[in-house]
C-alpha positions, 0 to 999 in steps of 0.5 A: 260495498255499499252495505259495508259503507252504510254499516260504517256510517251508522256505526260512525254516527252512533260513535259521534253521539257518545259523551264523555269519550274514554278509552272503553267507549272508544273501544266499543265503537272502533271494535265493531267497526273493524270487525264489519270490514273483517266480515265483509272481506272474510265471510267465513270469519263470522262463522268462527265467531257466531257459528253457534248462532247458525246452529241454533236457529236451524 
C-alpha cells in the first residue's frame, strides 16, 4: 500500500510539472495513475499486458 501511494505521488508530481495541458497531456498522466492502482489491486493483469517481457527476460 505504501508503494502504491509513493508511486501515485511520483506520477502526480510529474503531472503537475506539465505545461500547456491539453487532452493528450492529461491522458498521458491519468492512464498510468489508473493502471498503477489496477496493477496493485489485480497483479495478474500485469501479466496480460507485459507477459511477453517476463518471457524474454528469463
